[in-house]
Steps between C-alpha positions, in 0.01 A plus 500: 500500500803579290277685253362708780853573623607637161178699488612681817832585334313634193281712728816662640609602149149625413498719808842637410394573147174655610687736731749581221786412733650248259484742208658776706789277608566373148484855367752620762737215424472573127575870563811411703627265227435761228695762697793262543498366143707782337772470768779278367872442500729505198846353492753703301875525461666681788699805396475767772785585742421549865785641707350345809491143356774498239772727641693433820705822506360804315827692556704236314240498221517880474881498478489226239262701280705814557790324327293535180574873497870429440640509143640144519181347645347192346232576230221339698590697813508824294154425360360456852661829611353686205155361570485661846329828578702816568409498870613140545829566317566797727442282807736238362768760430476626860547146628772401252716806565475470879809395699293251701182396315377296801506794738167506679500879515536520127232241430237586761572865575357799316819654373346659194300811597328506157382140542398401860443137402788277636736362238415136580127561440578675170708202390246238598203675341686634198688184408194272529280732291764575237619142462143371458430775244816400316381135492192611311710641218431362151855540370721410796650188341797550266735199434822705517394667821396199716761244396485167320411279801178644644405176680285202396156659552602833342665318210181306436300824484755661269502202266124526460548849361489811716250665262256210537491512883188628670516771764535264792774294332693813405493630856612159623796514259590850625487371859739212419744734326506753784540221757796360307669838490436561874593148605567485874296810573157402367374143553350312204132543430248234588369290213155660510269729691133493584281800413160566659234621252137596539361480150720732286649681799823390660594554866874556450573543870387138553744347251704217658821349357425130520370213287136392489603159643676655801209736559250214481705287743527780754142626473337161506639434851302804624179449302332279757564739786394808300172341384422361840553829687343731243289342227361214710445719808300755306313226313416321827362814658277564199390136497406516870300816437300360206428165669427627848125534424455146361424335835291783655289514182437130537299569819252729328152336512463433127851363454502288815164337421619418150821342629334299773252361247781323312540125569845526659619513864544839657874463535528428128302820426764701683789310335338568164491871572862488608610317184292738289678803650839341443412406141383857438831646621694225319361621170626853565836371636569282195418793268730742697798273551495348149482854361796614712690183405449566130588867537825423687594236249430711188623831639806387704565142388426381856296181470505440871341181630455665836223712353306190394557331837354817660158426352402192706685633807315833475170310495602303809599823684166658404317188620667536844378858539161417349449224757547763771263738319245226465509408870461867603214538247314207664553648847418866429330494157672828408735560206668794676573294810633218274745733334615662825560170684664341196745794486557455874578136434744617233672717760512210750669278244751777432567539872552127552743489209687807625545362853614160363742672265659709776560192722602285205769751401641496851501121519662464158777738607561281809515165320809286525655442155844349582631273773830331590650269757792631705615216725197416711342842436233581241550840336241666276454824305178673399404690187635826648842334558470489878681199646369287793603205717247245620461482877372158599451623858273795412359349178574833326736648246764717667623781277873492429528758224234766456457848359672787673323833537646845560183623675201315655261659254663310215420168662138602546480618139642180357273291723199685366626478142511121523118500526460697177736315265645152468865577426668282233676216685880542518740223593802556720833413337635162601526285682861385513646313802820519697687197632314537830157479336434871526303675221616793295211715371474825313218725624403861408570795724139617474420828676852524645606856404869419538488204259203568278506314170770250595489133600662374816679167546349333806629199695227286660641262759364160594551549871173673593638856484224763529622705205708467185849641461529785250826451307479819287376589149496263204632619160241742357419279198475166689214278379579170679697332777571135406685209660812444289727198532758707693253709696234767459505708181329833418384531139448846350268599214802553274592135545800554733554262793642595838596247767411579861798470739350276773817519715449875553131452573560229760786694659292819522200313644717323753646832612148640535383200704802526733433870548136430581605237755745740664234772516263260677749449790435737792872551560613515141833681454397650165247785508183408309519807280827376345367151410439399138136495405315181404381677185838588361543860369585529135845650572594194707430265213522690172360342188829506309655276768203265527447433125771351280487514120427153359478574127413415236677676214213427260194596707141425417241761603228370732155640570413349837578222746250258338733476193805394705569142612780324683551129437544358855667188359767659276507854645450653157313827478244543216346823370211539258429814297189466283557155344883513528645267765863551615695268733786624719743273688717583800874530428665424835842629384377849410209493748267616230217369285570444132259457212475134407207456263206664325165373375222666305181332620295480180178397680525796740374850454730779373263776611673796658251536786406133539552378856709188559626246753807274508601212730776234474629194683727219382484462125157667470396862464142612458393836359152649493345813353200723572302348211497165684772322301731269698817356346728225638869536408784244513795685649748230393428559131349852533198387300123514547320186615125558538256786472173524695223758544276363780299817534423767241274715720660527848841662557796319650592626846813294573716219360695265722731198463612261774872504606582185297275593211254211554185717517387820335208698645310777322289724724223703332338819613176326588690288754498183291820289486625291207770233544729363236770231532803571272550209262128420507352538154156577649383860533494669845214379717298707746569437860298614806689574819346414840479862612221752551486816291673608184868415470709817476860360500692173504859402585665155501663392824620174346380258230179408678424791733348830394460825692169661403364851569124502489170628652614861536762449775533122555811293421512119480754229438359241258629145463454443127573128521220442757287804403459623857581803713801459731499856641242780496553862612148634568497838672211608720453806284425862587165682501516591129577143390243343730228746397579436133515117531196444719264785426569726204614248235233235566222762497640654180521163327129435573384855433398603144773672305335666196778755471762229456371338182751683284771283655330190357480671159875576520571142607309345207652739245855454629470117496398509136777742393787335686410147386518612135821707517843416638603865496282591798678520834249359748667679794389834350133398510275590786453201723178435689507234768133395462362644173191284517414597859278799400297277270430229758428741783279702267291199402470395865381847610261527203356157589444611862328820392275311254417244762401764756290679241322180403428415860353847569299495183350161580413580864324829437125523435379690194 
């Protein structure tokens, strides 16, 4: 029977060869590869000057070069001046002799009747063209002209012998010399540039100043999407066309009689035809994708594993569509109808994915990512920095702080926009607490025309108030509000600390509450229009009275709130910049923080853009980086203890330590939680919380109780000692959430998703890259919540289609 099964597959290939379809496909693929073959990228030394990329102020550059016209000018500056064209020198003279060179009328007006082109345009075009022409000079370098210290790279080129340098190296030397002379006006050149060539012809307009490694890293992240949406889509359409006649042809009298004569069950005959069609397309797919992989590797140095992963996934996607084409072919026995209905199925899949994407964007924008306890109240904030209070009576979240809109149309526009994009989640600043258990939060003034771009300090009470109290604007560069040993502290990006004067806050709030009470009395003596407002105007509580300078003299710049930690046991404040950890202690006499210790964390990353987290409690601090590295630090000795890297493929979302430092929790972007006990030599161990849905945020209430934000907009209190839920805030949900949870998402998960397979390719490629390199920041990689979902739903759908086809084929009489 097995021999007969393989014979059916061979018959499929014979039919394809007889119809010349296979030869035509292979010839087309060969033609495409031959056309692409001459296209390649060359890496060369970067030497050109671009005023757009390398010059911040073209007026300052022009004035600097104009100094070369003076008799006492430096030799290098004179050489640059002499290398300019007459028109450019005239433009520079006009600018240099003006009383106010930055006058907009002079720069952008047409003051010269003989030349209607504005002076700024003449400078930009003339300087860039003349400087780049000067850099191509063969005799620009002269030792007495450019000085004895031309820089390390230029010195290395000079020591090799200027006469022995090739054209590219000589231009690079000229670029280094000119940059040294124009220091401060022209930024240094990149190490190399990439040139696009097609055979012997160069496309100069496509030259990019970057290294091959940087180009490869950036382009590889988009390869999967590009090939899925263009190469694979076109290839799939062609594959559907050329295979659409395989099943209808099977029902022709001669072919059908031959098939039915074979000693195999009918259903196996159909499966054999299906496998034969897939094998036929697999041959073409392997040839195409291997050819493209070799071309990209040889021409651009991009040996991308995603291209190789695309081969089996492409075959699976084709098999999904072919199963539909096969079923339609059995029902209608027409190749044209098979193609039409398969394309319709393609459109249905696209529509299902689009509808799911719209609702998923809206739900992701509504998800709770932070939560706190204020007295007996549960406070939460979503990814758009709206703040809510849990109402046990209504089983809903009541909005305390939302977005303000100048006109109703803005609210409608933003509501619609939330369906079309999942905005990057942003955390509110805070939370710090007052003596009465109230929360101090920093929220944006989104869509408020009077306060656009600023952050407001908000006071959230624990007494069931229906709205928060607006205390006025925070300092413009504030990045965090933390709970210092003496009270709340605002930390700025420059590393400066400012204490918040709680006495003024409480006094102002008390006055506002008394005024509200008086206004509520029917016979109040004070007219309501003269009462203080609950949301205090900025002029009643100015920022310079509310915030008090708290040092330090030696500040440490800080990137974001995740890199700031307050030790609840000692009251020390710690700041991390890259892998530099600085500790500040409170000086009660001066009422300021002072620098008390530094540590270079050798196991940590020093990458400029690498994300990081820092927490501290007692004698322990824990730092983590975007590459997955976690380091435990002994604060008593300011020394590293242990280094872990539990995950090399999933990004860290949050890092948390209990108030006494007895537990450390690491939350990852996939919702998994890892627990580590300081002092325990064992590595962190994975822990599952008894909650439904992905965990979005965590916060310690005490050593054994955790406040967890999960399942879009649920918040629970978890008893870690007993591993149970003590409190659960589960809202009823609105129409959008209910439709997504009970209808759209379940249907989407079961439906085939052939257009989503590129996400699995990205996932597999990213896992391989990040596990081999510690320089990759996992937070920069695209995250897919269920990358394997399209594969499983695709196999399930394909199995259903094959099953239906087999049943129909077996029940019909021939």
